[in-house]
KEKE-898289 format. One record per residue: residue in three letters; x, y, z of N, C-alpha, C, O in turn. Coordinates in steps of 0.02 Angstrom, whole numbers, plus 50000, padded with zeros to 5 digits. Example, Ala and Ser with C-alpha at 12.3 -4.5 7.8 and 13.67 -1.06 7.14 Angstrom:
! KEKE-898289
ALA506604971650390506154977550390506604983550390507124983450423
SER506424988850354506844994750357506455000250394506705005750402
***
This chain:
! KEKE-898289
MET469194818749806469394825349783469314825749708469514821049672
SER469034831149683468924831849612469574832949575470074835049604
LYS469564831449510470154832249469470384839449466470984840849466
SER469894844149464470064851249460470414853549524470874857649521
MET470184851049582470504852849645471214850149648471664853549673
GLN471324844049621471994841249620472464845549578473034846649596
VAL472204847849520472604852049476472794858549510473364860849507
LYS472284861749544472424867949580472924866949635473374871049645
GLY472854861449672473324860049727474034859049701474514861449731
ALA474104855549645474764854449616475064861049593475664862249600
GLY474644865349564474884871849542475134876149599475644879549593
ALA474774876049655474974879949714475634877449742476064881349763
PHE475714870649741476334867749766476934869849724477464871649750
VAL476844869649658477374871749612477554879049624478144880749622
PHE477054883449635477174890549647477584891549711478064895449711
LEU477384888049765477744888749828478454886249822478914889149851
LEU478554880749784479214878149775479664883049738480244884049755
ALA479384886249687479754891249649479914897349692480464900149687
LEU479444899349734479544905049778480094903549828480514907849842
THR480094897349855480604895449903481304895649872481784897749904
ALA481344893549810481994893649775482224900749762482824902049759
PHE481754905449755481924912349738482134916449798482554920849792
LEU481844914949857481944919149916482674920049936482864925649952
PRO483094914749936483784915749959484174920549915484674923349937
THR483954921649853484314926149809484094933349816484404937749787
MET483564934649853483324941449860483804945549902484084943049951
THR483914951749885484344956349923483924960349971483494964249950
MET484044959350035483654962750086483964969650099484574970150101
PRO483554974750109483824981350123484144981650191483994977650235
VAL484604986450200484924987250264484414989450316484014993950303
SER484424986250374483944987950426484074994950452484644997050460
ALA483534998550464483595005450490483895005350559484155010450582
ALA483864999450593484134999050661484894998350660485214999650711
ASP485184996450603485914995850598486225002750605485975007650578
GLU486785003050640487125009450649487585010850591488035006950576
ALA487485016450558487925018450503488605020350531488655023550584
VAL489125018450496489805019850518490035026550490490365030450525
CYS489865027950427490095034050394489635035550335489175031650320
VAL489755041250302489345043450246489795044950186490325047950194
PHE489575042950127489935044350065489805051650045489235053650040
ILE490335055550035490255062750024490545065249958490545071249946
SER490775060849915491085062949852490555064249799490125060049786
GLU490595070149768490115072049717490355070349647489955068249604
LYS491005071149634491255070449566491515063449551491375060749497
ASP491875060449598492155053849585491695048349610491245049549650
ASN491795042349584491325036949595491625031049632492235030049632
ALA491185027349665491375021149698490785016349697490215018449687
TRP490935010049708490415004849710490385001849779490885001649815
VAL489794999549799489724996149863489384989449853488914988749812
VAL489614984449890489274978049894489054977449967489464976850012
ARG488404977549977488144977550045488244970650078488314965550045
LYS488254970850144488324964750183487784959750163487204961550153
ASP487974953350157487514947850139487224948850070486674946350056
SER487584952250026487344953249958487934952449910488514953349930
SER487784950649848488304950149798488204955349743488544955349692
VAL487714959849755487534964849705487974971049714488014973749769
LYS488284973349661488704979349663488294985249638488014984949583
SER488264990549677487884996549658488305002749669488745002849712
SER488165007949630488555014149636488315018149697487735017949715
LEU488785021649728488625025749786488455032849764488715035449715
LYS487995035949802487795042849791487975046949852488045044249907
VAL488035053449843488165057849899487635056849953487035057049939
GLY487855055850015487395054950070487235047750086486905046450136
ASP487465043050045487355035950060487755033950122488345035450127
ALA487415030650168487755028250228488085021550214487845017550173
LEU488625020250250488975013850246488965010550314489025013850366
TYR488885003950313488785000050374489324994750380489664993050332
SER489394992150440489864986750452489694980850406489114978650404
GLY490184978350372490074972850325490034975050253490074970850208
ASP489964981550240489944984050172490644983950141491134985350175
GLN490674982150077491294982250040491294988049991490794989149956
LEU491844991649988491894997549945492424996349892492974994049907
ILE492264998049830492724997149774492805003849738492305006749716
VAL493415006249733493555012549699493995010949638494545008449646
THR493745012549579494115011049518494645016349504494625021849532
ARG495115014549461495675018949445495425025549417494945025749377
GLY495735031049437495535037649414495055041149460494885046949448
ASN494825037749513494365040749562494695041249630495095036949649
ASN494535046549666494755047449736494135049649775493865054949763
VAL493915045549822493285046949856493395047849931493885045549959
GLN492915051349962492965052750034492365050050072491805049750047
LEU492515048050133491995046050181492055050550242492605052050265
ALA491485052750268491475056950328491185052950386490695049350378
PHE491495053650444491275050050503490925054650553490695052350605
ASP490875061150537490525065950579490345072050538490635073050484
LYS489865076050561489605081550522490095087450515489995091750472
ASP490605087650557491095093050553491695091150510492165095150503
PHE491685085150482492225082750440492885082550478493425083250449
GLN492855081550544493455081050584493775074150575494385073350585
ASN493375069250557493615062450547493405060150478492815058750466
THR493875059850432493725058150363494245053250337494795052750364
VAL494065049750284494525045150251494475046350176493925046850149
GLN495045046850143495055047150071495325040550044495845038150066
ILE494955037749997495155031349967495365032649896494985035449856
GLU495975030749880496255031949814495975027049763495695021849780
GLY496075028749699495855024349646496205017549647496765017049672
ASP495875012549620496135005649618496225002949689496724999849705
SER495715004249731495725001749800495094997749814494584998549782
ALA495154993349863494574989349886494634988349961495174986949987
LEU494084989249996494084988450069493414986150094492904986350058
GLU493414983950156492784982150190492774985550258493274985650294
ILE492194988350275492104991250341491884985650387491344982750378
SER492304983950436492174978050477491984979550549491944974950590
GLY491874985850565491674987550632491524994850638491714998850594
SER491184996750692491025003850702491325006650767491535012350768
ARG491335002750820491615005050883492014999450914491724995450952
PRO492654998750901493055003450861492915002650786492624997650764
THR493125007650747493055007250675493635003350646494225004950657
ASN493474998050608493974993950576493874994150501493314993450477
ILE494404995050465494384994850392494864989450368495464989550385
GLU494614984750329495034979550299495204981750228494784981350183
LEU495814984050218496044986350153496384980450118496914978150139
SER496074978050063496354972350028496824974549972497274970749953
LYS496724980649946497204983349898497124990849894496594993549912
GLY497654994349871497605001549861497885005549919498325003249956
ARG497615011649926497885016449974497335020650004496865022649969
VAL497375021950069496905026350104497295031550144497825030150171
PHE497005037650148497245042850193496725043550247496125044450233
ALA496925043150310496475043950366496635050450402497185051550425
ILE496125054950405496195061350440495745061050501495145062050496
LEU496045059550558495665058250619495865063350672496355062450708
ASN495485068750675495665074250719495315074050787495575076750836
LYS494735070750789494355070550852494035063750861493445062850847
ARG494435059050885494185052450902494205051750977494715053351008
GLY493655049351007493635048451079494095042751101494315038751060
ALA494225042451165494665037351192494395030351178494785025551172
GLU493725029751172493425023151160493365021651086493135016251067
SER493575026251044493455025650972494105024550934494305028750893
GLN494425019050947495035017550911494885016050838494355013350822
PHE495335017850795495245016950723495815012550698496395014050710
LYS495645007150664496145002450640496065001350566495515000550540
VAL496635001250531496644999150461497034992650457497624992350476
PHE496704987450433497014980850424497194979950351496804981750307
THR497774977250338497964975050271498154967650276498174964950331
PRO498284964350221498494957250226499114956150268499214950650293
THR499544961250275500174960250311500244964350375500694962950415
ALA499804969350386499934973950442499284976550473498744975950444
ILE499354979550533498804982950567499064989650590499584990050624
ALA498704995050572498885001750593498325004350638497755005050616
ALA498485005850701497975007650750498115014550779498685016150797
VAL497595018750784497665025450811497025027450847496515023950843
ARG497055033150882496455036350909496365043250880495795045650875
GLY496895046450860496825053050829497475054950796497985055950829
THR497465055550731498075057150694497915057950621497335057550600
GLN498435059150581498365059450508498905054950478499495055850492
TYR498685050250438499175045450411498895042150348498305042950332
GLN499325038550313499105034750255499345027550261499865026150291
VAL498955023050231499135015950228499115014050154498615015150120
ASN499665011150130499725009650059499965002450051500475000450079
ILE499584998650011499794991849994500164992049928499894994149877
ALA500794989849929501204989949868501704984149871501994982749923
ASN501794980749815502264975149810502144969849863502604967149893
GLN501494968449875501274963349923501404965249996501234961450041
GLY501694971150008501814973350076501394979450093500984981650053
THR501514982250152501134988050176501604993550199502084992250236
GLN501484999650177501865005450202501395010050239500845011450215
VAL501605012450297501215017150337501615023450346502185023250370
ASN501335029150326501645035750334501235039750384500625040150377
THR501555042650434501205046650484501365054050474501945056150471
TYR500835058050468500915065250457500825069150522501115074450532
GLN500405066450567500265069850630500095064650682499765059650666
GLY500325065650743500165060950796500605054750794501195055150775
GLU500325049150813500705042850818500275037050796499685036750812
VAL500575032350759500225026350736500605020250760501215019750751
ARG500245015650790500555009350810500465004350753499895002950733
VAL501015001750728500994997150671501274990350692501824989950719
SER500884985250680501104978450694500994974050633500644976050586
GLY501294968150633501194963550578500594959050590500274959350642
ARG500444954850539499914949750545500194943050525500594942450478
ASP499994937850563500234931150545499784928150491499324931450467
LYS499914921950472499544918750418498814917650433498414916650388
ASN498624918050497497924917350518497584924150527497014924450548
GLY497944929550511497664936250517497734939350586497504945050597
ARG498044935750632498114938350700498694943350704499174942950667
GLU498624948050751499144953050761499764949850792499714946050839
THR500344951550765500964948950793501164953150853500924958650863
SER501614950450893501824953850954502304959650940502364964250980
ASP502644959350883503124964650867502764970650837502344969850793
TYR502914976550860502614982650833503104988450838503594988150875
VAL502954993750800503344999850805502855005750812502285005350788
SER503075010950843502695017150847502965022050795503555023750796
VAL502525024050750502735028450695502485035450710501885036650709
ASN502935040050723502765046850741502735051350679502915049150624
ALA502515057550689502455062250633503105062950595503645063650624
GLY503045062550528503635063150486504005056650475504525056450443
GLN503725051050502504055044650496503635039650456503045040750443
LYS503955034150437503615028850400503905022150419504455021650446
THR503525016850405503775010050413503465005650359502975007550327
VAL503764999850350503524995050300503484988150331503934986150368
VAL502944984550316502894977450334502884973750268502404974150229
LYS503424970050254503524967350187503094961250171502904960250113
ALA502954957050221502604950850205502224948350267502344950650323
VAL501764943650255501384940650309501854937350359502314933650340
GLY501744938650424502154935650476502774939450493503124937750541
GLU502934944650454503534948550468503384954450513502824957050515
ALA503894956450551503824962250595503914968650554504234968550501
PRO503644974150577503754980550543504504982350543504854980850591
GLN504724985350489505424987550486505524993650532505044996950552
ALA506144994950547506305000850589506055007150554506095007850493
VAL505795011750594505505017850565506055021950531506635021950552
GLN505855025450478506295029950442505935036650432505335037050441
SER506315041650415506015048150399505695047950330505965044850284
MET505125051150323504815051650257505215056350213505555060850238
THR505165055350148505475059950101505035066250097504455066150119
GLU505305071550068504915077650060504315076350014503775079150025
ALA504415072249963503865070649918503305067049955502715068349943
GLU503485062450000502985058750038502615063450086502005062850095
LYS502975068050116502655072850162502145077150124501625078950150
GLY502305078850061501865083150022501245079749996500795083149970
GLU501185073150003500605069549978499965071150017499415070249992
LEU500035073550079499445074950120499095081350099498485081750103
THR499465086350076499175092950062498585092650014498055095450030
PRO498645089549956498065089349911497465085449939496895086749921
VAL497605080749984497055077050016496655081750061496035081850059
LEU497005085750102496665090450147496285095650107495725097550125
GLU496585098050053496255103050011495625100149979495115103649975
ARG495655094049958495075090849927494505089949977493915091049960
ILE494675087950037494165086950089493835093550107493225093950115
GLN494235098850113493965105450129493515107950073492985110850086
ALA493715106850011493315108949954492655105049952492135107949936
THR492675098749970492065094649972491595097250026490995097950014
LYS491865098750084491445101150139491105107750121490525108750140
SER491445112050084491165118650068490565118250021490205123250014
THR490465112549989489895111949943489255110049977488725110049945
PHE489275108550042488675106350078488425111750126488805115850151
LYS487775111650137487475116050187487475112450255487455106250258
SER487485116350308487515113350375486905108950389486955103950424
GLU486325110950361485725106950374485765100150340485485095250365
ASP486125099850283486235093350252486625088750298486445082950309
LEU487165091450325487605087550368487245085650433487365080150458
ASN486815089950459486445088250519485985082450508485875078350553
GLN485705081950448485255076350433485645069950418485415064450432
TRP486245070750389486645064750378486905062050444486995055950451
PHE487035066450492487305064450556486845066850612487035071350650
PRO486255063950618485805065950673486105063550739486585059650740
GLU485805065850793486055063650859485975056150863485425053550853
GLY486515052650877486495045350876486785042850811487255045750784
ALA486495037550785486765034450724486625038750663486115042150660
ALA487085038450615486975041950552486425038450513486335032350518
ALA486045042350476485485039450438485625039750364485975044150340
LYS485335035050327485425035050255484995040650226484405041250242
ILE485295044550183484965050350154484915049450079485365046950047
GLU484355051650051484285051849979484275059149957483735062049952
PRO484865062149945484875069249928484635070549858484675066249814
LYS484375076449847484145078549780484485085049762484585089349804
LYS484655085749699484985091849675484505097749679483905096949663
ILE484745103449700484335109449703484135111449632484565112149588
THR483505112349621483255114049555483555120549530483525125649564
GLY483845120349470484125126349440484775128649471485015134049456
ASP485065124549515485675126449548486265122749517486225116749505
ASP486805126349504487375123149471487995123049517488555122149493
THR487885123949582488445123949628488625117049651489145116149683
GLY488215112149636488355105349658488095103949727488225098549754
LYS487735108549758487475107449824486855103149822486495102749772
TYR486735099849878486165095349883485715097449941485955100349990
VAL485095095849935484635096749991484255090350001484235086049957
ILE483955089650059483565083650075482835084750055482415080250064
***
């Protein structure tokens, strides 16, 4: 073998070795076959997402789909909404200084590691249970309006409509056998890992009033979109990722595809 061929062969080997080292760090796009769980619908406030199998944090845009395994980070001063259907019958508002992971689609599971979420679930099918997990508790429903708040290392669940089943979690994250049913106008607290939920109590008037601005905000957000936008975000079957563009010369904040 000639000296020049040896040099070329060595160069090719070095290139392949470098490429092999680089490949594991590449961020692969979400497969189109993956089923989207919900769509980011907030125009004014911001949130960050870390996609499944990635360590890259990127900002979310209106119409971005979220998938099982995605982590969502909402910084202080922002309140963002996620829609689970085109009629906004099932929505979640995530308050500032919150972090969560979407860990399932059917049923929908949200792992809330810190902060507060409001869940407005008006039309969930019998097979579509919705659960919010925190480090200390599990709140499970099929259709209701409630909030889950992590504070002082514990979890508080307030129910505004319907009924929420709240149970504790042991040190391995498993659901404990003790649970309470929290009906409209009631609340419960799970203070620590391994503890049972406390006896339900009535919410204060201030706590009851916390839902009103959330509903108003969701309605205001919905009014900024056209029905055709929502139809494309939520086609028959799985939701699709959309790249919306601002209407040229339009200052209403509406988007088109």
